[in-house]
Residue, then its C-alpha position, 0 to 999 in steps of 0.5 A: m709652401y711649393e705651389i699655390g696660385q689664384e685657385e686658393v685665393d678663389a677659395v677663401s674668397s668664396v668662404i670669407r663672402s659667405g659669413q660662415l667661417f666656423r666648421y660647425r654651428g651652421g658648417e656642417g658639410g662645407q670645408a672641413d668635412i669635405c677635406e676629411r672626405k678627400m683624404a679618406a679618398l686619397f689615402g684609403c682610410e676609413h676615417a680622417l679629421v682634421v686639425t690645428s696641426g701635427t702636433g694636434a693630431l698626433i696627440c689626438g692620435l694618441v689619445g685615440l690609443g688610450i696612451g697616458p700616465g704609465d706609459e712608455v711610447i718610443v720615438p726616433a732621435y732624429t725627428w721634431l720635438a713635437s714627436a717626443g713632446a706629443v708623447l709628453s702633452v697626453g702625459a706619457i713619456p718618450v723613449l728614444a731609438e736609433v735610426d738608420e742610414t734611411l734617416t728613419l728608424d731603425p727597426a732593431d733598435f726599436e726592439r732592443r729599447i722596448g721595456p716593460r711600460t713600452k705601449a706605442v711607438i712612433p715612426v716618422h717619415m722623416g723628410g717625406r722618406p719612408c719607415d720599413m713599415d713591413a718591420i715596423r709593424a711586425v716588430a709592433g705586432r710581436h710586442g703588442l704595441r700601438v703604431l701612431e704615424d708621424a706622416c707630417q714630413a711626407i703627405g703624399g708618399h708610400h711604402r709598396k704601395r700603401r700610403l704613409g699615415a694610413i698604415g699603421d693604427a693612425g697616422a698624423f699628418s701636418f699642413n703648415q708653412f713647410k710642408t709639401i700641402s699646405c695651409g699655413e698651419g693645420g694638420a690631419l689624423l688618419t686611421n680605421d679603427r672608428r674607437i680611436f676616430e670617436r676618441a680623438l674627435y672628443y679631444h680635439d673639440m671641447g664641444c664634440t658632445f653639444r654637436g650632432h654627431a654626438g648621439a651617434m657616438r659609441e664612446e664614452p664621453f669626455l672633456g676634450n681640448t680645442l684644436r678644430m680646424n676654420e673653413i678658411q684654412c679648410a678652403v686652402l687644404r681643399v684645393q691643396l689635396d688637389r694639387l699633391d700628386g702633381i706636386l709629388a711628380r715634379l719633386r719626384e722627376r727633378r730628385d731623379w734627374l739629379l740622382g740621375a746625373v750624379r750616377a752618369g757621371h761615376a763620382p765617387i759618391a752613393a746615394a742613402p738607401s730607401s725602404d721604398p726609393a719610388g715611395d719618396c717624396g723627392n723633396n731632397a737628395t740624400f746622399v751617404f760618406n765614409t765620414a763626416e770629414t768627408r761630407a764637409a769636405v765635399a760640400k765645401r767645394a762643391r759649393e766652391i764650384d757652383t753655388a746652387c749645390n748646396l748640400h746640407s747635413p741633418i746634424d747642422s738643423g739642430l732642431h730635429v736632433y734630440t741633443n738640441w731639445s733642452v726641455l727633454l734634456n732637462r725633464q722640463g716636460a710641463f709649465c708646472p712642476a704637478m704636471n711635468p710627466f718626468s715627475r708624475p707618481e705614475n710613472q716613477f717605473c718609466r725610463t725618464t731620463i734621456a741623455a745627451d749619449c742615448c742614440r750615438n749612431t743616430l748622431a754618427i749617420l747625421a753627420r756623415t749624411g749631405c741632403i741636397g734640398i729639391d726645388i720644383n721649378w729646376t730644370r733638366a739643365q739645373c739639375e745636371a749642373i748641380a749633380d756634374a758640381l758634386g761629382r767634380a767636388a767628389n772627385n776633387v776631394g777623394a770621397a772614396 
């Protein structure tokens, strides 16, 4: 969490004093409803639905899109496990595709991985870096595929002046502790499609047919799950939404200070490409090297020069690299064998094997990439000192 203060304390206190912690059965028009209206206006979409997590938002989005057993969904090989896990949660099969040097889905490889059972794609705006949504939507359009954006790590970012999460058929956000804005845990689904929204509404609330809005819904009812947000979480989120653009402005300013100082120092180091540098959320300064060995040597030397210069590689994060998703590699898609999508008869013609070497180019790119996480409170002098250490390390190592 980048920023939190008295406003959140006051908002939570007000909800607790009211005694109404549930968004329904007396909570209508409260914090959850306010958050949804604010999100729809802020991100430029017709419908927003708050849910318990980013994973829940992805699942609701897939349900809204009608994805299920017998379907495949393309997912990048560099993301959090939930991007692929959500696909399994609706009984479908994830098919992995490469990322490029932007660290987001490679549109060309996405197209190469499309098969006869492919129904959708989940482009992930990883680390706050926007996917090339124009190229991805063009590929999806040629093949009749639906697009569900995973913007869980890129809340408030944009691609060519369009807010991430509101460009595809639907988009998912996460508000857990490690995101740009947070209420501890939570998520949201955005869409302009009423059918997607209504199906997600049914799925996120097992009691949906008992709510006041049920009579106005057009979709056929079905039994869903329980992924509702409560009023305490939404009170925090309401305030955090007001902080969002200010947080992004400060992150981007410090990222630009750091990158500008690196360029001014003429060090033999290159910033990683981006499909929209201005739309990047700014939570990292990202660099690409010729080899993994050079990246590791520069990182080691930079830390020796200045311990604040922490150039980490995405390959070392582990959690976000597909080769560490053992439950997928081992086809362990559910607690009960009869419910495991990998062995369901409806998926017998899907590509159910995920090999450890299926996205080797992604592994090579991640190993050559170095990221410096941006501290929202850094001064310009601190950014310049970190850039100086990085430049000196690159010169010492001979990174060119």
